[in-house]
C-alpha positions as CSV (number, residue, x, y, z in Angstrom):
1,M,117.4,113.1,93.6
2,V,113.8,112.3,92.4
3,K,112.2,115.2,90.6
4,V,108.5,115.4,91.1
5,A,105.6,117.7,90.3
6,V,102.0,118.0,91.7
7,I,99.2,118.4,89.1
8,G,96.3,120.1,90.8
9,V,97.0,122.0,94.0
10,G,93.5,122.1,95.4
11,H,92.3,120.6,98.7
12,L,94.5,117.5,98.5
13,G,97.2,118.5,95.9
14,K,98.4,121.3,98.1
15,Q,99.2,118.7,100.9
16,H,101.1,116.6,98.4
17,A,103.2,119.7,97.5
18,R,103.9,120.4,101.1
19,L,105.1,116.9,101.8
20,Y,107.3,116.6,98.7
21,A,108.9,119.9,99.7
22,E,109.8,118.5,103.1
23,L,111.2,115.1,101.9
24,E,114.9,114.5,101.6
25,G,116.1,113.2,98.3
26,V,113.1,114.8,96.5
27,E,113.0,118.0,94.4
28,L,109.6,119.6,94.0
29,A,110.2,120.7,90.4
30,G,106.9,122.3,89.9
31,V,103.2,122.7,90.7
32,V,100.5,122.7,88.0
33,D,97.1,124.2,88.2
34,I,94.7,125.6,85.6
35,L,94.1,128.5,88.0
36,K,97.3,130.6,87.7
37,P,97.0,132.5,91.0
38,R,96.7,129.2,92.9
39,A,99.7,127.7,91.1
40,E,101.7,130.8,91.8
41,E,100.6,130.8,95.5
42,F,102.0,127.3,96.2
43,A,105.0,127.7,94.0
44,L,106.0,130.7,96.0
45,L,105.3,128.9,99.3
46,Y,107.3,125.9,98.4
47,K,110.0,127.6,96.4
48,T,109.3,125.9,93.1
49,T,107.9,126.8,89.6
50,A,104.3,127.4,88.7
51,Y,102.7,126.0,85.6
52,T,99.2,126.1,84.2
53,D,99.7,123.4,81.6
54,Y,100.9,120.0,82.6
55,H,102.6,119.5,79.3
56,D,105.2,122.0,80.4
57,I,106.6,119.6,83.0
58,L,107.1,116.7,80.6
59,G,110.8,115.9,80.4
60,K,111.5,117.8,83.6
61,V,110.2,115.3,86.2
62,D,110.5,111.7,87.1
63,A,107.1,111.4,88.8
64,V,103.9,113.3,89.6
65,S,101.1,113.4,92.0
66,L,97.8,113.6,90.1
67,A,95.2,115.4,92.2
68,V,92.8,116.7,89.5
69,P,89.0,115.9,89.3
70,T,88.4,112.1,89.1
71,T,86.9,112.4,85.6
72,E,90.3,113.7,84.3
73,H,92.5,111.0,85.9
74,A,92.6,108.7,82.8
75,R,93.1,111.4,80.2
76,L,96.0,113.0,82.0
77,G,97.4,109.8,83.7
78,V,97.6,107.7,80.5
79,E,99.5,110.5,78.7
80,L,101.9,110.9,81.6
81,L,102.6,107.2,81.8
82,D,103.1,107.0,78.0
83,R,105.6,109.8,78.3
84,G,107.6,107.9,80.9
85,V,106.4,109.6,84.1
86,D,105.6,107.6,87.2
87,V,102.1,108.5,88.6
88,L,100.6,108.7,92.1
89,V,96.9,109.2,91.3
90,E,94.6,110.3,94.1
91,K,91.7,107.9,94.8
92,P,89.5,106.8,93.3
93,I,91.7,105.6,90.4
94,A,89.0,106.7,87.9
95,S,85.3,107.3,87.5
96,T,84.7,104.3,85.2
97,I,86.1,100.8,85.0
98,A,87.2,101.4,81.4
99,D,89.3,104.5,82.5
100,A,90.8,102.5,85.4
101,R,91.8,99.7,83.0
102,A,93.3,102.3,80.6
103,L,95.6,103.6,83.4
104,I,96.6,100.1,84.5
105,E,97.4,99.1,80.9
106,A,99.4,102.2,80.3
107,S,101.4,101.5,83.5
108,S,102.1,98.0,82.4
109,R,102.8,98.9,78.7
110,N,105.3,101.5,79.7
111,K,106.8,99.8,82.7
112,R,105.9,102.8,84.8
113,I,104.8,102.9,88.4
114,L,101.1,103.6,89.1
115,Q,100.2,104.0,92.7
116,V,96.6,104.8,93.8
117,G,96.2,107.2,96.8
118,H,94.3,105.0,99.2
119,V,95.7,106.8,102.2
120,E,94.1,104.6,104.9
121,R,96.4,101.8,103.8
122,F,99.1,103.8,105.4
123,N,97.3,104.6,108.6
124,P,99.4,103.0,111.4
125,V,96.4,101.6,113.3
126,V,95.3,99.8,110.1
127,A,98.7,98.2,109.9
128,L,98.2,96.8,113.5
129,A,94.7,95.6,112.7
130,R,96.1,93.9,109.6
131,E,98.6,92.1,111.8
132,A,95.9,91.0,114.1
133,A,93.5,89.7,111.4
134,T,93.3,86.0,111.0
135,R,90.0,85.1,109.4
136,P,87.6,88.0,109.5
137,Q,83.9,86.9,109.3
138,F,81.9,90.1,109.8
139,F,82.7,93.8,109.3
140,E,80.7,96.9,110.3
141,I,82.1,100.2,108.8
142,H,80.9,103.8,109.1
143,R,82.4,106.8,107.3
144,L,80.4,110.0,107.8
145,A,81.5,113.5,106.8
146,E,80.1,116.9,106.6
147,F,79.0,118.2,103.2
148,S,81.7,119.7,101.0
149,P,81.3,121.1,97.5
150,R,84.4,119.4,96.2
151,S,84.4,115.9,94.6
152,L,80.8,116.2,93.4
153,D,81.9,114.8,90.1
154,I,81.6,111.4,91.8
155,D,79.2,109.8,94.2
156,V,79.8,109.0,97.9
157,V,80.9,105.4,97.1
158,L,83.9,106.6,95.0
159,D,84.4,109.7,97.3
160,L,84.4,108.1,100.7
161,M,83.3,104.4,100.9
162,I,86.1,103.5,98.5
163,H,88.6,103.9,101.4
164,D,86.9,101.2,103.4
165,I,86.2,98.9,100.5
166,D,89.9,98.9,99.8
167,I,90.8,98.1,103.4
168,V,88.2,95.2,103.6
169,L,89.4,93.8,100.3
170,S,93.0,93.8,101.6
171,L,91.9,91.9,104.7
172,V,89.6,89.2,103.2
173,P,91.4,86.8,100.9
174,A,88.2,85.4,99.3
175,P,86.5,86.7,96.1
176,V,83.4,88.8,96.4
177,G,80.3,86.6,96.0
178,E,77.4,89.2,96.1
179,V,76.8,92.9,96.5
180,R,73.6,94.6,97.6
181,A,73.6,98.4,97.8
182,V,71.5,101.4,97.9
183,G,72.3,105.1,97.6
184,I,70.4,108.4,97.3
185,P,71.2,111.9,96.3
186,I,70.5,114.6,99.0
187,L,72.4,117.8,98.2
188,S,74.0,116.9,94.8
189,Q,73.1,115.1,91.6
190,K,74.8,111.9,92.7
191,A,74.4,109.6,95.7
192,D,75.4,111.4,98.9
193,I,74.6,108.6,101.3
194,A,74.9,104.9,100.6
195,N,74.9,101.5,102.3
196,A,76.3,98.3,100.9
197,R,76.3,94.7,102.0
198,V,79.1,92.6,100.5
199,E,79.2,88.9,100.9
200,F,82.4,87.0,100.2
201,E,82.7,83.4,98.9
202,D,84.2,82.3,102.3
203,G,81.1,83.5,104.1
204,C,82.5,86.8,105.4
205,V,80.0,89.7,105.3
206,A,80.9,93.4,105.3
207,N,78.4,96.2,105.9
208,F,79.4,99.6,104.7
209,T,77.7,102.9,105.4
210,A,79.0,106.2,104.0
211,S,77.6,109.7,104.0
212,R,78.8,113.1,103.0
213,V,75.8,114.9,104.4
214,S,76.3,114.2,108.1
215,F,76.6,116.6,111.0
216,E,79.4,114.6,112.6
217,K,82.6,113.1,111.4
218,I,83.0,109.3,111.9
219,R,85.6,107.0,110.4
220,K,85.4,103.7,112.2
221,L,85.8,100.0,111.3
222,R,85.0,97.0,113.4
223,F,85.4,93.3,112.5
224,F,84.9,90.0,114.2
225,Q,86.8,86.8,113.7
226,P,87.1,83.5,115.6
227,H,87.8,84.5,119.3
228,D,88.4,88.2,118.5
229,Y,86.7,91.6,118.1
230,I,88.8,94.4,116.6
231,S,87.7,98.0,116.5
232,V,89.6,100.8,114.6
233,D,89.2,104.5,114.7
234,Y,90.9,105.9,111.6
235,A,90.9,109.5,112.8
236,S,92.5,109.0,116.2
237,Q,94.7,106.2,115.0
238,T,93.7,104.0,117.9
239,G,91.9,100.7,118.3
240,T,90.9,97.9,120.6
241,M,91.2,94.1,120.3
242,V,89.1,92.0,122.7
243,S,89.9,88.3,122.7
244,L,88.6,85.1,124.3
245,R,91.3,82.5,124.8
246,M,91.1,79.5,127.2
247,G,88.0,80.9,128.8
248,R,89.7,84.2,129.6
249,V,88.7,87.6,128.1
250,T,91.6,90.0,127.4
251,E,91.6,93.5,126.0
252,R,94.5,95.0,124.1
253,K,94.8,98.6,123.1
254,L,96.0,99.3,119.6
255,E,98.0,102.5,120.0
256,P,100.7,102.9,117.3
257,A,103.0,105.9,117.1
258,I,101.0,108.7,115.5
259,Q,102.0,109.4,111.9
260,E,100.6,111.4,109.0
261,P,99.3,108.7,106.7
262,L,99.6,110.9,103.6
263,K,103.3,111.4,104.3
264,V,103.8,107.7,104.7
265,E,102.0,107.1,101.4
266,I,104.1,109.7,99.6
267,Q,107.3,108.3,101.1
268,A,106.3,104.8,99.8
269,F,105.7,106.2,96.4
270,V,109.0,107.9,96.2
271,E,110.7,104.7,97.4
272,C,109.0,102.8,94.6
273,V,110.2,105.4,92.1
274,Q,113.7,105.1,93.4
275,K,113.9,101.3,93.6
276,R,111.4,100.4,90.9
277,G,109.3,98.5,93.4
278,K,105.6,97.5,93.3
279,P,103.3,99.9,95.1
280,A,101.1,98.6,97.9
281,V,98.1,99.9,96.0
282,S,98.9,99.5,92.3
283,G,95.4,99.5,90.8
């Protein structure tokens, strides 16, 4: 039985708590939140113990989901890893490169698991697109969302675009050669809309657009490779692959069994904790 806790039961943390409570072989040993009423609400809902100080769970759990503001990831995460706790940290891993490196080094130093919550890696249609990918040469990605007051401690790149950057980096084997980007603040003090053009050393080009001040929700990725065009809709978990082979055009629907990507992500983390495996997204 793996004993886990969720630190931070806000917008995302409460979903982590729900899923841990549902999983077999897992005991949700506690939820932690600096807001006592919120901690008590979800502790009651999932029949566990409420805490307001994460230090109180040390020695009582094997692993945690860390769903606090990004600027706090390194401070809490490094201490947890140093105390022998495996950590699933919500994306982005940290707000600075130095903090990200501190988390990675703490994981290595203590031989603890550090998994970063890039949930789109566990989207079933992304898995099919990855199987179909041969030598991607051009990407066009759009991720648009309505404005939300949460996550304003980071800009739209670390808030939203980071999902797609992670997917593209997992599909292109070549190093990044050049990055050109622009972003502007609209409703917050940080960039709320951004566009980036990334060129890889093998000639592949990826264009990213991300906005958290849109009137519509779009999460789509398209890429081209020799003889193929592949389109993915993250939200509907569907896609299309159009191919030209021997002078003949064929169309294949990408329609995997619908799954909750966050549940798959958490199951993968728990399996890593149990078997001491390497996470798909380790930092």
